[in-house]
TORKOL-4160 file (C-alpha; in steps of 0.2 Angstrom, whole numbers, padded with zeros to 4 digits, m for minus):
310
<pt num="1" X="m0072" Y="0067" Z="0049"/>
<pt num="2" X="m0055" Y="0065" Z="0058"/>
<pt num="3" X="m0039" Y="0069" Z="0048"/>
<pt num="4" X="m0021" Y="0064" Z="0050"/>
<pt num="5" X="m0006" Y="0074" Z="0045"/>
<pt num="6" X="0008" Y="0062" Z="0038"/>
<pt num="7" X="0026" Y="0069" Z="0037"/>
<pt num="8" X="0042" Y="0063" Z="0029"/>
<pt num="9" X="0060" Y="0069" Z="0028"/>
<pt num="10" X="0074" Y="0070" Z="0016"/>
<pt num="11" X="0090" Y="0070" Z="0026"/>
<pt num="12" X="0108" Y="0071" Z="0023"/>
<pt num="13" X="0115" Y="0058" Z="0034"/>
<pt num="14" X="0133" Y="0056" Z="0041"/>
<pt num="15" X="0142" Y="0042" Z="0049"/>
<pt num="16" X="0140" Y="0052" Z="0065"/>
<pt num="17" X="0127" Y="0046" Z="0077"/>
<pt num="18" X="0127" Y="0062" Z="0088"/>
<pt num="19" X="0125" Y="0074" Z="0073"/>
<pt num="20" X="0112" Y="0063" Z="0065"/>
<pt num="21" X="0101" Y="0062" Z="0081"/>
<pt num="22" X="0103" Y="0081" Z="0083"/>
<pt num="23" X="0097" Y="0084" Z="0066"/>
<pt num="24" X="0082" Y="0072" Z="0069"/>
<pt num="25" X="0077" Y="0082" Z="0084"/>
<pt num="26" X="0076" Y="0098" Z="0074"/>
<pt num="27" X="0066" Y="0089" Z="0061"/>
<pt num="28" X="0054" Y="0082" Z="0073"/>
<pt num="29" X="0051" Y="0100" Z="0079"/>
<pt num="30" X="0049" Y="0106" Z="0062"/>
<pt num="31" X="0036" Y="0092" Z="0058"/>
<pt num="32" X="0027" Y="0096" Z="0074"/>
<pt num="33" X="0026" Y="0114" Z="0069"/>
<pt num="34" X="0017" Y="0108" Z="0053"/>
<pt num="35" X="0005" Y="0098" Z="0063"/>
<pt num="36" X="0012" Y="0081" Z="0060"/>
<pt num="37" X="0005" Y="0066" Z="0068"/>
<pt num="38" X="0019" Y="0055" Z="0062"/>
<pt num="39" X="0036" Y="0058" Z="0054"/>
<pt num="40" X="0046" Y="0045" Z="0045"/>
<pt num="41" X="0065" Y="0046" Z="0045"/>
<pt num="42" X="0077" Y="0037" Z="0033"/>
<pt num="43" X="0085" Y="0019" Z="0034"/>
<pt num="44" X="0099" Y="0017" Z="0047"/>
<pt num="45" X="0098" Y="0036" Z="0048"/>
<pt num="46" X="0105" Y="0036" Z="0066"/>
<pt num="47" X="0122" Y="0028" Z="0062"/>
<pt num="48" X="0122" Y="0031" Z="0043"/>
<pt num="49" X="0121" Y="0018" Z="0029"/>
<pt num="50" X="0135" Y="0006" Z="0025"/>
<pt num="51" X="0147" Y="0008" Z="0010"/>
<pt num="52" X="0142" Y="m0008" Z="0001"/>
<pt num="53" X="0154" Y="m0004" Z="m0013"/>
<pt num="54" X="0168" Y="m0012" Z="m0004"/>
<pt num="55" X="0171" Y="m0030" Z="m0005"/>
<pt num="56" X="0169" Y="m0042" Z="0009"/>
<pt num="57" X="0184" Y="m0044" Z="0019"/>
<pt num="58" X="0193" Y="m0028" Z="0013"/>
<pt num="59" X="0200" Y="m0016" Z="0026"/>
<pt num="60" X="0186" Y="m0004" Z="0023"/>
<pt num="61" X="0173" Y="m0017" Z="0025"/>
<pt num="62" X="0180" Y="m0023" Z="0041"/>
<pt num="63" X="0181" Y="m0005" Z="0048"/>
<pt num="64" X="0162" Y="m0003" Z="0043"/>
<pt num="65" X="0157" Y="m0018" Z="0052"/>
<pt num="66" X="0167" Y="m0012" Z="0067"/>
<pt num="67" X="0158" Y="0005" Z="0066"/>
<pt num="68" X="0141" Y="m0004" Z="0068"/>
<pt num="69" X="0147" Y="m0015" Z="0082"/>
<pt num="70" X="0153" Y="0000" Z="0091"/>
<pt num="71" X="0137" Y="0011" Z="0087"/>
<pt num="72" X="0122" Y="m0001" Z="0086"/>
<pt num="73" X="0110" Y="0002" Z="0100"/>
<pt num="74" X="0096" Y="m0009" Z="0108"/>
<pt num="75" X="0078" Y="m0005" Z="0106"/>
<pt num="76" X="0073" Y="0003" Z="0118"/>
<pt num="77" X="0090" Y="0012" Z="0120"/>
<pt num="78" X="0098" Y="0029" Z="0121"/>
<pt num="79" X="0092" Y="0035" Z="0105"/>
<pt num="80" X="0074" Y="0029" Z="0106"/>
<pt num="81" X="0073" Y="0037" Z="0123"/>
<pt num="82" X="0078" Y="0054" Z="0116"/>
<pt num="83" X="0065" Y="0052" Z="0102"/>
<pt num="84" X="0052" Y="0046" Z="0114"/>
<pt num="85" X="0054" Y="0062" Z="0124"/>
<pt num="86" X="0051" Y="0072" Z="0108"/>
<pt num="87" X="0036" Y="0062" Z="0104"/>
<pt num="88" X="0029" Y="0065" Z="0121"/>
<pt num="89" X="0032" Y="0083" Z="0120"/>
<pt num="90" X="0023" Y="0085" Z="0103"/>
<pt num="91" X="0010" Y="0071" Z="0105"/>
<pt num="92" X="0016" Y="0062" Z="0089"/>
<pt num="93" X="0025" Y="0047" Z="0082"/>
<pt num="94" X="0041" Y="0045" Z="0073"/>
<pt num="95" X="0049" Y="0030" Z="0063"/>
<pt num="96" X="0068" Y="0030" Z="0066"/>
<pt num="97" X="0079" Y="0019" Z="0055"/>
<pt num="98" X="0094" Y="0012" Z="0065"/>
<pt num="99" X="0107" Y="m0002" Z="0066"/>
<pt num="100" X="0100" Y="m0012" Z="0081"/>
<pt num="101" X="0109" Y="m0023" Z="0092"/>
<pt num="102" X="0099" Y="m0038" Z="0097"/>
<pt num="103" X="0096" Y="m0041" Z="0115"/>
<pt num="104" X="0101" Y="m0059" Z="0114"/>
<pt num="105" X="0116" Y="m0064" Z="0103"/>
<pt num="106" X="0130" Y="m0054" Z="0095"/>
<pt num="107" X="0118" Y="m0049" Z="0080"/>
<pt num="108" X="0116" Y="m0032" Z="0071"/>
<pt num="109" X="0100" Y="m0029" Z="0062"/>
<pt num="110" X="0094" Y="m0015" Z="0050"/>
<pt num="111" X="0078" Y="m0009" Z="0060"/>
<pt num="112" X="0064" Y="0003" Z="0060"/>
<pt num="113" X="0057" Y="0008" Z="0077"/>
<pt num="114" X="0041" Y="0017" Z="0078"/>
<pt num="115" X="0041" Y="0028" Z="0094"/>
<pt num="116" X="0027" Y="0037" Z="0102"/>
<pt num="117" X="0023" Y="0047" Z="0118"/>
<pt num="118" X="0022" Y="0030" Z="0126"/>
<pt num="119" X="0039" Y="0024" Z="0120"/>
<pt num="120" X="0043" Y="0011" Z="0107"/>
<pt num="121" X="0027" Y="0005" Z="0098"/>
<pt num="122" X="0034" Y="m0007" Z="0085"/>
<pt num="123" X="0051" Y="m0013" Z="0079"/>
<pt num="124" X="0053" Y="m0020" Z="0061"/>
<pt num="125" X="0069" Y="m0028" Z="0055"/>
<pt num="126" X="0073" Y="m0028" Z="0036"/>
<pt num="127" X="0069" Y="m0045" Z="0029"/>
<pt num="128" X="0075" Y="m0043" Z="0011"/>
<pt num="129" X="0093" Y="m0039" Z="0014"/>
<pt num="130" X="0103" Y="m0053" Z="0006"/>
<pt num="131" X="0117" Y="m0040" Z="0000"/>
<pt num="132" X="0118" Y="m0033" Z="0017"/>
<pt num="133" X="0123" Y="m0049" Z="0026"/>
<pt num="134" X="0141" Y="m0043" Z="0030"/>
<pt num="135" X="0133" Y="m0030" Z="0041"/>
<pt num="136" X="0116" Y="m0035" Z="0045"/>
<pt num="137" X="0106" Y="m0051" Z="0049"/>
<pt num="138" X="0089" Y="m0052" Z="0041"/>
<pt num="139" X="0072" Y="m0050" Z="0051"/>
<pt num="140" X="0060" Y="m0064" Z="0052"/>
<pt num="141" X="0042" Y="m0056" Z="0052"/>
<pt num="142" X="0030" Y="m0044" Z="0044"/>
<pt num="143" X="0021" Y="m0037" Z="0059"/>
<pt num="144" X="0007" Y="m0024" Z="0059"/>
<pt num="145" X="0002" Y="m0013" Z="0073"/>
<pt num="146" X="m0011" Y="0000" Z="0078"/>
<pt num="147" X="m0008" Y="0019" Z="0080"/>
<pt num="148" X="m0022" Y="0030" Z="0085"/>
<pt num="149" X="m0025" Y="0035" Z="0067"/>
<pt num="150" X="m0021" Y="0019" Z="0057"/>
<pt num="151" X="m0017" Y="0001" Z="0057"/>
<pt num="152" X="0001" Y="0001" Z="0051"/>
<pt num="153" X="0016" Y="m0009" Z="0044"/>
<pt num="154" X="0034" Y="m0004" Z="0042"/>
<pt num="155" X="0046" Y="m0009" Z="0028"/>
<pt num="156" X="0064" Y="m0004" Z="0024"/>
<pt num="157" X="0071" Y="0000" Z="0007"/>
<pt num="158" X="0073" Y="m0016" Z="m0004"/>
<pt num="159" X="0057" Y="m0023" Z="0004"/>
<pt num="160" X="0048" Y="m0011" Z="m0008"/>
<pt num="161" X="0053" Y="m0022" Z="m0023"/>
<pt num="162" X="0043" Y="m0037" Z="m0016"/>
<pt num="163" X="0025" Y="m0034" Z="m0018"/>
<pt num="164" X="0021" Y="m0048" Z="m0005"/>
<pt num="165" X="0026" Y="m0036" Z="0009"/>
<pt num="166" X="0013" Y="m0023" Z="0007"/>
<pt num="167" X="0000" Y="m0035" Z="0002"/>
<pt num="168" X="0003" Y="m0045" Z="0018"/>
<pt num="169" X="0000" Y="m0028" Z="0027"/>
<pt num="170" X="m0016" Y="m0025" Z="0018"/>
<pt num="171" X="m0022" Y="m0043" Z="0022"/>
<pt num="172" X="m0019" Y="m0040" Z="0040"/>
<pt num="173" X="m0030" Y="m0024" Z="0039"/>
<pt num="174" X="m0016" Y="m0011" Z="0038"/>
<pt num="175" X="m0021" Y="0005" Z="0028"/>
<pt num="176" X="m0004" Y="0014" Z="0031"/>
<pt num="177" X="0014" Y="0008" Z="0027"/>
<pt num="178" X="0030" Y="0018" Z="0033"/>
<pt num="179" X="0046" Y="0015" Z="0023"/>
<pt num="180" X="0063" Y="0020" Z="0028"/>
<pt num="181" X="0076" Y="0019" Z="0014"/>
<pt num="182" X="0093" Y="0023" Z="0008"/>
<pt num="183" X="0089" Y="0022" Z="m0010"/>
<pt num="184" X="0104" Y="0027" Z="m0021"/>
<pt num="185" X="0105" Y="0034" Z="m0039"/>
<pt num="186" X="0114" Y="0024" Z="m0053"/>
<pt num="187" X="0122" Y="0040" Z="m0059"/>
<pt num="188" X="0121" Y="0058" Z="m0056"/>
<pt num="189" X="0107" Y="0064" Z="m0068"/>
<pt num="190" X="0090" Y="0065" Z="m0060"/>
<pt num="191" X="0081" Y="0067" Z="m0077"/>
<pt num="192" X="0087" Y="0050" Z="m0083"/>
<pt num="193" X="0092" Y="0039" Z="m0068"/>
<pt num="194" X="0084" Y="0022" Z="m0069"/>
<pt num="195" X="0087" Y="0018" Z="m0051"/>
<pt num="196" X="0078" Y="0033" Z="m0045"/>
<pt num="197" X="0064" Y="0030" Z="m0057"/>
<pt num="198" X="0062" Y="0012" Z="m0051"/>
<pt num="199" X="0059" Y="0019" Z="m0033"/>
<pt num="200" X="0045" Y="0030" Z="m0038"/>
<pt num="201" X="0037" Y="0017" Z="m0049"/>
<pt num="202" X="0038" Y="0004" Z="m0035"/>
<pt num="203" X="0031" Y="0016" Z="m0022"/>
<pt num="204" X="0016" Y="0021" Z="m0033"/>
<pt num="205" X="0013" Y="0003" Z="m0038"/>
<pt num="206" X="0013" Y="m0004" Z="m0021"/>
<pt num="207" X="0001" Y="0009" Z="m0014"/>
<pt num="208" X="m0011" Y="0007" Z="m0030"/>
<pt num="209" X="m0011" Y="m0012" Z="m0030"/>
<pt num="210" X="m0015" Y="m0012" Z="m0011"/>
<pt num="211" X="m0026" Y="0004" Z="m0011"/>
<pt num="212" X="m0017" Y="0010" Z="0005"/>
<pt num="213" X="m0006" Y="0024" Z="0010"/>
<pt num="214" X="0013" Y="0024" Z="0009"/>
<pt num="215" X="0025" Y="0036" Z="0016"/>
<pt num="216" X="0044" Y="0035" Z="0011"/>
<pt num="217" X="0059" Y="0043" Z="0019"/>
<pt num="218" X="0076" Y="0043" Z="0010"/>
<pt num="219" X="0094" Y="0050" Z="0011"/>
<pt num="220" X="0099" Y="0064" Z="0000"/>
<pt num="221" X="0118" Y="0065" Z="0001"/>
<pt num="222" X="0128" Y="0069" Z="m0014"/>
<pt num="223" X="0145" Y="0061" Z="m0018"/>
<pt num="224" X="0145" Y="0049" Z="m0003"/>
<pt num="225" X="0158" Y="0036" Z="0000"/>
<pt num="226" X="0173" Y="0031" Z="m0011"/>
<pt num="227" X="0162" Y="0030" Z="m0026"/>
<pt num="228" X="0154" Y="0047" Z="m0025"/>
<pt num="229" X="0137" Y="0040" Z="m0023"/>
<pt num="230" X="0122" Y="0051" Z="m0025"/>
<pt num="231" X="0106" Y="0046" Z="m0015"/>
<pt num="232" X="0089" Y="0049" Z="m0024"/>
<pt num="233" X="0080" Y="0058" Z="m0010"/>
<pt num="234" X="0062" Y="0060" Z="m0017"/>
<pt num="235" X="0054" Y="0056" Z="0000"/>
<pt num="236" X="0036" Y="0056" Z="m0003"/>
<pt num="237" X="0018" Y="0052" Z="0002"/>
<pt num="238" X="0008" Y="0041" Z="m0009"/>
<pt num="239" X="m0011" Y="0040" Z="m0008"/>
<pt num="240" X="m0022" Y="0024" Z="m0010"/>
<pt num="241" X="m0025" Y="0029" Z="m0028"/>
<pt num="242" X="m0006" Y="0028" Z="m0032"/>
<pt num="243" X="m0005" Y="0047" Z="m0033"/>
<pt num="244" X="0011" Y="0056" Z="m0025"/>
<pt num="245" X="0002" Y="0070" Z="m0015"/>
<pt num="246" X="0018" Y="0077" Z="m0007"/>
<pt num="247" X="0036" Y="0075" Z="m0011"/>
<pt num="248" X="0054" Y="0083" Z="m0010"/>
<pt num="249" X="0067" Y="0081" Z="m0023"/>
<pt num="250" X="0085" Y="0081" Z="m0017"/>
<pt num="251" X="0084" Y="0095" Z="m0005"/>
<pt num="252" X="0084" Y="0092" Z="0014"/>
<pt num="253" X="0068" Y="0095" Z="0023"/>
<pt num="254" X="0051" Y="0089" Z="0029"/>
<pt num="255" X="0035" Y="0088" Z="0019"/>
<pt num="256" X="0017" Y="0085" Z="0025"/>
<pt num="257" X="0000" Y="0080" Z="0019"/>
<pt num="258" X="m0016" Y="0080" Z="0028"/>
<pt num="259" X="m0031" Y="0068" Z="0025"/>
<pt num="260" X="m0044" Y="0057" Z="0032"/>
<pt num="261" X="m0034" Y="0041" Z="0030"/>
<pt num="262" X="m0048" Y="0028" Z="0031"/>
<pt num="263" X="m0060" Y="0038" Z="0021"/>
<pt num="264" X="m0047" Y="0039" Z="0006"/>
<pt num="265" X="m0044" Y="0020" Z="0008"/>
<pt num="266" X="m0063" Y="0017" Z="0007"/>
<pt num="267" X="m0065" Y="0029" Z="m0008"/>
<pt num="268" X="m0051" Y="0020" Z="m0017"/>
<pt num="269" X="m0059" Y="0003" Z="m0015"/>
<pt num="270" X="m0076" Y="0008" Z="m0019"/>
<pt num="271" X="m0075" Y="0023" Z="m0032"/>
<pt num="272" X="m0057" Y="0023" Z="m0038"/>
<pt num="273" X="m0050" Y="0010" Z="m0050"/>
<pt num="274" X="m0067" Y="0006" Z="m0059"/>
<pt num="275" X="m0074" Y="0005" Z="m0042"/>
<pt num="276" X="m0065" Y="m0011" Z="m0038"/>
<pt num="277" X="m0058" Y="m0017" Z="m0022"/>
<pt num="278" X="m0041" Y="m0025" Z="m0027"/>
<pt num="279" X="m0039" Y="m0034" Z="m0011"/>
<pt num="280" X="m0056" Y="m0041" Z="m0011"/>
<pt num="281" X="m0055" Y="m0048" Z="m0029"/>
<pt num="282" X="m0039" Y="m0058" Z="m0026"/>
<pt num="283" X="m0040" Y="m0077" Z="m0030"/>
<pt num="284" X="m0029" Y="m0085" Z="m0017"/>
<pt num="285" X="m0035" Y="m0102" Z="m0022"/>
<pt num="286" X="m0024" Y="m0100" Z="m0038"/>
<pt num="287" X="m0009" Y="m0093" Z="m0030"/>
<pt num="288" X="m0001" Y="m0108" Z="m0021"/>
<pt num="289" X="0015" Y="m0106" Z="m0030"/>
<pt num="290" X="0018" Y="m0090" Z="m0021"/>
<pt num="291" X="0020" Y="m0099" Z="m0004"/>
<pt num="292" X="0030" Y="m0114" Z="m0009"/>
<pt num="293" X="0046" Y="m0115" Z="0000"/>
<pt num="294" X="0055" Y="m0130" Z="m0009"/>
<pt num="295" X="0068" Y="m0124" Z="m0021"/>
<pt num="296" X="0060" Y="m0132" Z="m0036"/>
<pt num="297" X="0042" Y="m0134" Z="m0040"/>
<pt num="298" X="0033" Y="m0151" Z="m0042"/>
<pt num="299" X="0032" Y="m0149" Z="m0060"/>
<pt num="300" X="0051" Y="m0147" Z="m0061"/>
<pt num="301" X="0053" Y="m0162" Z="m0050"/>
<pt num="302" X="0042" Y="m0173" Z="m0061"/>
<pt num="303" X="0050" Y="m0167" Z="m0077"/>
<pt num="304" X="0067" Y="m0172" Z="m0070"/>
<pt num="305" X="0063" Y="m0188" Z="m0060"/>
<pt num="306" X="0046" Y="m0193" Z="m0067"/>
<pt num="307" X="0041" Y="m0206" Z="m0081"/>
<pt num="308" X="0050" Y="m0203" Z="m0097"/>
<pt num="309" X="0043" Y="m0208" Z="m0114"/>
<pt num="310" X="0050" Y="m0225" Z="m0121"/>
């Protein structure tokens, strides 16, 4: 049966677009040497992630926004052209995280572009990014797209904390999710760090509940920014059973895993968790509250404005 080799990278990112892009080219070559069909790179890996410790309006925050205005790129653009050339050389696909300049309007977005031998295949813009607004506008859609080996969806960092994202991918027929992230630690002790633990828990849970593959790629810098922030690293590949089948800790590098992606999805939904298909067994007729867009539910409105006892 056909197999696919998934790859992900732990990367020490700088706020230097040229150096980051040069490192990515080397990592693409490394992944290709390991037989990778697709490689995932970190969130805003091209330009480097923002230092969100600074208050809005501070001198440093203004400098950070100006950095993105100077260095954001359109998609397609110069960096995606470089990546596309490497993708064509190796016959593989690469997810690149970058600060994207919208073609229309003076808008910067936190984006993940999937690039193959034919050029840009898909662009996803981070939707759950309320705390990033000084730098990035939110995206507006959750697309899925077809690669030669899988129907796929992309997500970015904080999106992983919202199970609706990967469930939407699953309902659209995707069996593979690609996540670029800049997931930090709370402190500096990897044995006890809750922020890092939460990343791994969310990754395994999302893959398990949707019985699909998830590949995550993270930064692994230490002592970043004025706060001395450490990134969690722990780039990983999670199978449809929720097992981490390949991972790095905080070292820089590339890790791969080879499997028949579709066969493992089928096995997880027929012979995995008690032989149950968790997507099939949903009860959407009971979940209407999940898609309400009014701020207060009807029950709250009735309680406030409805009849009162005499």
